[in-house]
BAFI-3210 file (N, C-alpha, C; in Angstrom, 3 decimals, decimal comma, padded with zeros to 6 digits):
// residues 189
n [1|2|3|4|5|6|7|8|9|10|11|12|13|14|15|16|17|18|19|20|21|22|23|24|25|26|27|28|29|30|31|32|33|34|35|36|37|38|39|40|41|42|43|44|45|46|47|48|49|50|51|52|53|54|55|56|57|58|59|60|61|62|63|64|65|66|67|68|69|70|71|72|73|74|75|76|77|78|79|80|81|82|83|84|85|86|87|88|89|90|91|92|93|94|95|96|97|98|99|100|101|102|103|104|105|106|107|108|109|110|111|112|113|114|115|116|117|118|119|120|121|122|123|124|125|126|127|128|129|130|131|132|133|134|135|136|137|138|139|140|141|142|143|144|145|146|147|148|149|150|151|152|153|154|155|156|157|158|159|160|161|162|163|164|165|166|167|168|169|170|171|172|173|174|175|176|177|178|179|180|181|182|183|184|185|186|187|188|189]
n.u [080,220|078,991|078,166|078,482|076,246|075,898|073,163|071,389|070,116|067,385|068,344|071,124|071,222|070,229|072,221|074,432|073,477|073,282|075,977|076,997|075,703|076,900|079,583|079,298|078,488|080,841|082,399|082,586|084,447|086,866|088,856|089,988|092,153|095,210|094,555|091,775|091,556|092,813|091,032|088,750|089,719|090,070|087,416|086,374|087,765|086,777|084,034|084,131|085,098|083,007|080,928|079,933|080,762|079,744|081,810|083,877|083,127|083,790|085,573|088,494|091,848|094,861|097,942|100,470|103,427|104,137|106,877|107,814|106,429|107,457|110,127|110,004|108,967|111,003|113,150|112,227|112,146|114,858|116,000|114,432|113,788|111,645|110,473|108,116|105,959|106,414|105,892|103,181|102,276|102,977|101,240|098,776|098,704|097,876|095,157|094,209|094,483|094,354|092,413|093,917|095,852|097,465|097,910|098,415|095,907|095,828|096,460|099,419|098,682|096,315|097,310|098,972|097,080|095,665|097,642|098,730|100,885|103,101|102,751|105,188|106,771|105,477|106,175|108,921|108,885|107,567|109,482|111,516|110,361|110,282|113,020|113,811|112,407|109,859|107,648|106,917|107,397|105,675|105,882|103,834|103,703|102,158|100,486|101,387|102,146|104,802|108,031|108,981|106,633|103,375|103,172|102,657|102,046|102,812|102,234|104,890|104,959|106,486|106,646|104,053|101,213|098,510|095,157|092,053|088,831|087,389|085,335|086,398|085,483|085,094|087,730|088,912|088,155|089,674|092,285|095,608|098,958|102,130|104,084|106,542|107,600|107,855|105,735|106,699|106,328|105,735|108,277|110,064|112,113]
n.v [101,900|103,722|103,251|105,444|106,030|106,772|108,224|107,347|108,918|108,517|109,237|108,853|106,040|105,245|106,273|104,705|102,168|102,520|102,915|100,384|098,881|100,002|099,213|096,434|096,259|096,851|094,618|092,526|093,704|093,909|092,072|092,701|093,999|095,944|098,749|098,706|097,564|099,541|101,673|100,635|100,481|103,228|104,115|102,640|103,784|106,427|105,991|105,086|107,416|109,215|108,224|107,427|104,914|102,651|102,317|099,456|098,352|099,084|101,186|102,830|103,052|104,711|104,027|105,726|106,540|109,477|110,158|108,885|110,250|112,816|112,336|111,959|114,462|116,169|115,249|115,918|118,711|119,287|118,176|118,281|119,846|121,494|122,087|122,909|122,396|119,699|118,710|119,264|117,546|115,092|115,122|115,085|112,540|110,712|110,900|109,565|106,753|103,343|101,104|098,547|097,805|100,031|101,468|104,447|106,385|108,421|110,203|111,653|114,009|114,657|115,052|117,230|119,193|119,471|120,375|122,496|122,668|121,843|118,792|117,561|118,419|117,125|114,492|114,658|115,185|112,889|111,011|111,835|111,103|108,357|107,826|108,439|106,471|106,557|106,033|103,535|102,250|100,393|098,942|098,383|096,651|097,620|096,403|097,592|100,042|102,258|102,278|101,767|101,035|101,353|103,360|102,647|103,912|103,196|103,319|102,971|100,272|100,195|102,741|103,926|102,218|100,973|100,184|098,412|098,164|096,261|093,452|090,021|089,104|091,491|092,443|090,554|091,391|093,562|094,548|093,323|094,505|093,362|091,482|093,100|094,255|093,546|093,534|094,935|093,691|095,069|096,239|094,255|092,290]
n.w [075,758|073,042|069,598|066,854|064,361|061,026|059,596|056,723|053,876|051,563|049,086|049,446|049,770|047,274|045,596|046,393|045,643|042,877|042,290|042,927|040,939|038,661|039,056|038,874|036,232|034,965|035,292|033,198|031,531|032,807|032,339|029,956|027,295|027,828|027,582|027,909|030,462|031,930|031,532|032,801|035,401|035,948|035,859|038,006|040,194|040,022|040,481|043,130|044,332|043,940|045,375|048,714|050,470|053,138|056,055|056,068|053,700|050,499|050,787|049,974|051,345|052,385|053,766|055,295|056,895|058,748|058,744|056,446|054,424|054,899|054,252|051,469|050,665|051,653|050,074|047,511|047,785|048,037|045,711|043,370|040,218|040,077|042,827|044,348|042,615|042,261|044,827|044,953|042,940|044,132|046,384|045,061|043,894|045,862|045,999|043,862|043,615|042,754|044,561|046,470|044,436|044,124|041,843|040,058|038,952|036,999|034,018|032,554|031,364|032,693|035,278|034,730|034,033|036,459|038,199|036,913|035,086|032,320|030,396|029,818|031,936|034,019|033,430|033,967|036,739|037,682|036,950|038,670|041,112|040,708|040,524|043,144|044,423|045,434|043,870|041,357|038,023|035,518|032,387|029,602|026,725|023,799|021,035|017,866|018,810|018,948|020,556|024,063|025,364|027,002|029,854|033,220|036,387|039,784|043,308|045,557|047,651|049,899|050,691|050,815|051,676|049,957|050,388|050,796|052,152|051,029|050,077|049,647|047,167|045,762|045,750|044,107|041,627|040,968|038,927|039,314|039,626|038,254|040,512|041,836|044,065|047,530|050,410|053,440|056,562|059,611|059,699|059,162|057,038]
ca.u [080,494|078,020|078,630|077,804|075,824|075,492|071,877|071,427|068,888|067,003|069,270|072,397|071,060|070,078|073,536|075,250|072,951|073,676|077,424|077,180|075,293|077,940|080,749|078,974|078,453|082,229|083,064|082,981|085,510|088,077|089,870|090,334|093,551|095,762|093,801|090,452|091,758|093,116|089,781|087,899|090,308|089,756|085,994|086,204|088,244|085,830|082,792|084,407|085,249|081,738|079,993|080,494|080,303|079,875|083,064|083,761|082,803|084,829|086,273|089,943|092,638|096,302|098,688|101,824|103,929|104,549|108,314|107,982|105,973|108,436|111,340|109,748|108,851|112,351|113,948|111,750|112,567|116,305|116,499|113,588|113,980|110,444|110,077|106,741|105,063|106,631|105,168|101,751|102,044|103,038|099,999|097,669|098,708|097,183|093,707|093,867|095,106|093,461|092,465|094,617|097,017|098,304|098,145|098,028|094,914|095,805|097,436|100,269|097,921|095,394|098,127|099,400|095,938|095,318|098,734|099,001|102,196|103,087|102,849|106,602|107,244|104,916|107,042|110,182|108,609|107,299|110,780|112,217|109,764|110,750|114,449|113,889|111,811|108,529|106,735|107,624|106,667|105,620|105,584|103,052|103,855|100,879|100,696|101,261|102,666|106,265|108,674|109,038|105,298|102,510|103,683|101,719|102,717|102,296|102,807|105,790|104,327|107,372|106,456|102,653|100,454|097,134|094,314|090,620|088,031|086,496|085,182|087,301|084,928|085,386|089,171|089,255|087,820|090,622|093,505|096,814|100,176|103,136|104,656|107,959|108,004|107,178|105,340|107,473|105,430|106,317|109,673|110,894|112,249]
ca.v [102,877|103,626|103,499|106,512|105,532|107,810|107,925|107,534|109,361|107,704|109,619|108,162|104,609|105,128|106,520|103,513|101,085|102,810|102,673|098,926|098,435|100,412|098,346|095,111|096,386|096,910|093,318|091,805|094,402|093,991|091,148|093,119|094,348|096,963|100,000|098,466|097,343|100,854|102,442|100,064|100,926|104,646|104,213|102,098|104,806|107,542|105,581|105,101|108,802|109,921|107,652|107,302|103,648|102,423|101,695|098,009|097,853|099,278|102,446|102,651|103,810|104,762|104,116|106,248|107,137|110,863|110,215|108,501|111,378|113,892|111,987|112,243|115,922|116,737|114,899|116,745|120,084|119,403|117,609|118,500|121,099|122,269|121,454|123,178|121,648|118,277|118,397|119,256|116,287|114,030|115,159|114,726|111,110|109,950|110,969|108,874|105,433|102,197|100,309|097,267|097,703|101,210|102,110|105,856|106,366|109,684|110,337|112,819|115,187|114,980|115,624|118,553|120,111|119,709|121,075|123,731|122,627|121,086|117,339|117,177|118,638|116,036|113,329|114,878|115,036|111,469|110,342|112,140|110,249|106,996|107,778|108,402|105,212|106,766|105,328|102,736|102,134|099,153|099,230|097,363|096,777|097,637|096,071|098,726|101,252|102,313|102,607|100,718|100,619|102,211|103,467|102,654|104,284|102,580|103,762|101,988|099,752|100,454|104,141|104,067|101,020|101,256|099,037|098,570|097,358|095,541|092,019|089,238|089,061|092,779|092,509|089,683|092,094|094,640|094,022|093,473|094,652|092,335|091,593|093,441|094,642|092,822|094,362|094,652|093,661|095,443|096,611|093,065|091,933]
ca.w [074,716|071,957|068,235|066,125|063,064|060,084|058,995|055,275|053,232|050,413|048,016|049,723|049,471|045,828|045,017|046,643|044,803|041,500|042,200|042,878|039,605|037,718|039,259|038,323|034,770|034,503|035,475|031,984|030,816|033,629|031,829|028,596|027,032|028,713|027,525|028,485|031,898|032,476|031,538|033,851|036,666|036,127|036,192|039,356|041,126|039,997|041,156|044,566|044,795|043,874|046,340|050,052|051,019|054,576|056,467|056,044|052,366|049,482|050,963|049,907|052,298|052,153|055,013|055,128|058,126|058,520|058,435|055,044|053,614|055,075|053,503|050,056|050,518|051,830|048,904|046,400|048,023|047,832|044,460|042,199|039,477|040,368|044,092|044,773|041,730|042,549|046,065|044,610|042,222|045,143|047,161|044,168|043,600|046,896|045,793|042,613|043,660|042,630|045,780|046,503|043,564|044,243|040,555|039,986|037,893|036,274|032,936|032,798|030,938|033,786|036,350|034,260|034,125|037,860|038,881|036,179|034,432|031,079|030,517|029,835|033,306|034,823|033,192|034,704|038,169|037,935|036,875|039,927|042,146|040,428|040,871|044,607|044,870|046,008|042,973|040,356|036,767|034,742|030,983|028,915|025,272|023,083|019,621|016,961|019,438|018,932|021,822|025,093|025,797|027,811|031,219|034,344|037,630|040,997|044,568|046,153|048,864|051,032|051,051|051,210|051,344|049,571|050,668|050,654|053,060|050,131|050,293|048,807|045,817|045,129|045,521|042,980|040,390|040,728|038,305|040,121|038,842|038,473|041,858|041,811|045,407|048,606|051,521|054,648|057,693|060,893|059,576|058,979|055,632]
c.u [079,513|078,682|077,826|077,496|075,360|074,168|071,939|070,067|068,574|067,948|070,623|072,311|070,952|071,441|074,447|074,791|073,356|075,170|077,699|076,803|076,345|079,171|080,499|078,939|079,869|082,925|083,455|084,162|086,832|089,180|090,328|091,814|093,973|094,954|092,424|090,564|092,035|091,846|088,836|088,411|089,989|088,292|085,724|086,613|087,268|084,526|082,999|084,513|083,915|080,700|080,705|080,002|080,455|081,277|082,866|083,348|083,960|085,635|087,788|090,642|094,102|096,959|100,101|102,234|104,351|106,032|108,575|107,567|106,974|109,716|111,171|109,697|110,220|113,223|113,540|112,211|114,053|116,751|115,675|113,916|112,798|109,860|108,633|105,741|105,194|105,885|103,658|101,395|102,002|101,738|098,809|097,569|097,883|095,673|093,257|094,552|094,049|093,559|093,151|095,855|097,974|098,605|097,618|097,157|094,725|096,809|098,307|099,555|096,944|096,144|098,527|098,276|095,631|096,379|099,093|100,402|102,058|103,267|104,303|107,210|106,689|105,793|108,350|109,982|108,350|108,597|111,632|111,684|110,165|112,204|114,624|113,336|110,445|107,451|107,575|106,761|106,690|105,255|104,828|103,158|102,481|101,184|100,449|101,789|104,186|106,780|108,554|107,677|104,603|103,018|102,526|102,525|102,014|102,981|103,698|105,192|105,204|107,252|105,041|101,901|099,004|096,321|092,858|089,947|087,023|086,393|086,154|086,794|085,227|086,872|089,586|089,001|088,843|091,876|094,721|098,031|101,103|103,799|106,160|108,476|107,230|106,835|106,171|106,515|106,185|107,801|110,615|110,961|111,666]
c.v [102,648|103,896|104,620|105,970|106,700|107,384|108,247|107,980|108,391|107,973|108,916|106,685|104,365|105,302|105,299|102,342|101,290|102,560|101,172|098,371|098,788|099,515|096,965|095,150|096,416|095,543|092,618|092,437|094,422|093,053|091,517|093,409|095,498|098,244|099,834|098,307|098,680|101,697|101,940|100,497|102,373|104,836|103,729|103,137|105,974|107,187|105,601|106,513|109,529|109,401|107,516|105,999|103,591|101,934|100,183|097,475|098,161|100,566|102,218|103,465|103,740|104,893|104,610|106,870|108,567|110,977|109,835|109,645|112,528|113,605|112,284|113,748|116,584|116,465|115,756|118,193|120,274|119,029|117,898|119,831|122,043|121,756|121,702|122,410|120,149|117,860|118,382|117,983|115,135|113,976|114,699|113,214|110,301|109,919|110,186|107,511|104,348|101,387|098,969|097,204|098,870|101,881|103,536|106,012|107,735|109,616|111,549|114,095|115,618|115,610|117,047|119,574|120,469|120,533|122,386|123,804|121,826|119,598|116,869|117,379|117,587|114,799|113,464|114,657|113,568|110,669|110,626|111,255|108,786|106,854|107,701|107,092|105,370|106,075|104,453|102,629|100,706|099,574|098,055|097,620|096,654|097,376|097,304|100,034|101,200|102,632|101,485|100,287|101,662|102,195|103,471|102,966|103,638|103,190|102,640|101,556|099,934|101,896|104,351|102,831|101,391|099,999|099,372|097,703|096,543|094,081|091,290|089,173|090,359|092,898|091,672|090,381|093,158|094,057|094,310|093,641|093,469|092,549|091,831|093,767|093,820|093,795|093,961|094,768|094,031|095,770|095,437|092,719|090,571]
c.w [073,565|070,626|067,619|064,741|062,212|059,467|057,509|054,777|052,092|049,243|048,197|049,353|047,980|045,140|045,213|045,785|043,347|041,293|042,125|041,512|038,558|037,834|038,664|036,794|034,187|034,526|034,179|031,254|031,576|033,159|030,425|028,441|027,946|028,746|028,168|030,006|032,583|032,576|032,633|035,219|036,971|036,527|037,615|040,402|041,181|040,702|042,660|045,113|044,850|044,854|047,678|050,660|052,535|054,900|056,519|054,691|051,433|049,645|050,935|050,989|051,899|053,516|054,694|056,456|057,820|058,151|056,983|054,123|053,700|054,292|052,018|049,821|050,648|050,611|047,697|046,561|047,696|046,418|043,214|041,530|039,716|041,686|044,511|043,913|041,999|043,814|045,820|043,853|043,225|045,942|046,325|043,952|044,597|046,704|044,564|042,527|043,552|043,921|045,530|045,620|043,727|042,918|040,592|038,747|037,246|035,136|033,248|032,373|032,035|034,957|035,977|034,413|035,578|038,593|038,184|035,595|033,141|031,324|030,545|031,219|034,267|034,662|033,966|036,200|038,507|037,873|038,113|041,050|041,965|040,869|042,387|045,158|045,503|045,182|042,056|039,117|036,269|033,331|030,390|027,427|024,628|021,607|018,760|017,534|019,432|020,325|022,835|025,632|026,656|029,254|032,208|035,597|038,805|042,212|045,097|047,489|050,093|051,511|051,574|050,763|051,097|049,832|050,474|051,686|052,256|050,539|049,374|047,370|045,069|044,827|044,319|041,643|040,018|040,107|039,171|039,225|039,070|039,814|041,766|043,204|046,416|049,709|052,738|055,813|058,957|060,841|059,407|057,505|055,374]
res [x|x|x|x|x|x|x|x|x|x|x|x|x|x|x|x|x|x|x|x|x|x|x|x|x|x|x|x|x|x|x|x|x|x|x|x|x|x|x|x|x|x|x|x|x|x|x|x|x|x|x|x|x|x|x|x|x|x|x|x|x|x|x|x|x|x|x|x|x|x|x|x|x|x|x|x|x|x|x|x|x|x|x|x|x|x|x|x|x|x|x|x|x|x|x|x|x|x|x|x|x|x|x|x|x|x|x|x|x|x|x|x|x|x|x|x|x|x|x|x|x|x|x|x|x|x|x|x|x|x|x|x|x|x|x|x|x|x|x|x|x|x|x|x|x|x|x|x|x|x|x|x|x|x|x|x|x|x|x|x|x|x|x|x|x|x|x|x|x|x|x|x|x|x|x|x|x|x|x|x|x|x|x|x|x|x|x|x|x]
***
């Protein structure tokens, strides 16, 4: 059996080299405060989306069983106040996940713009997804900010597992959320 190899143009190689340089330039900022770490994460996701790395490098992936996705969609259809918009939000989240951590790298304003609803409705839909258990939140207290803190959304690893074919060195650069959930291997607790 023969392997199919995608031939790269000079432009493709240049784009990948530039993406690697950008990622390396972000490294000193990955240990910053919450806002800086969030901004670095967003840039990392955008760089990955704009470039097409070789399989076996940094290409992120999401694993979700069709039954799990159907369960979320069915629940949204039966329980959401805005089921069609909620399903569009659910679908959108998969395209904006931080490799390895599963952090959703969109603000509610960005989600609102992409789906065509108000930011307050995005919050309601995200809270519905949290209530069902499809996603979870972590709050980070920011000095000088009133209230419970900055909300970060993460994909529930029991629903969809996010990964990366990144090297161990690249994975070490990606900020990890607090370990609240454990991954279930092969359906075993």
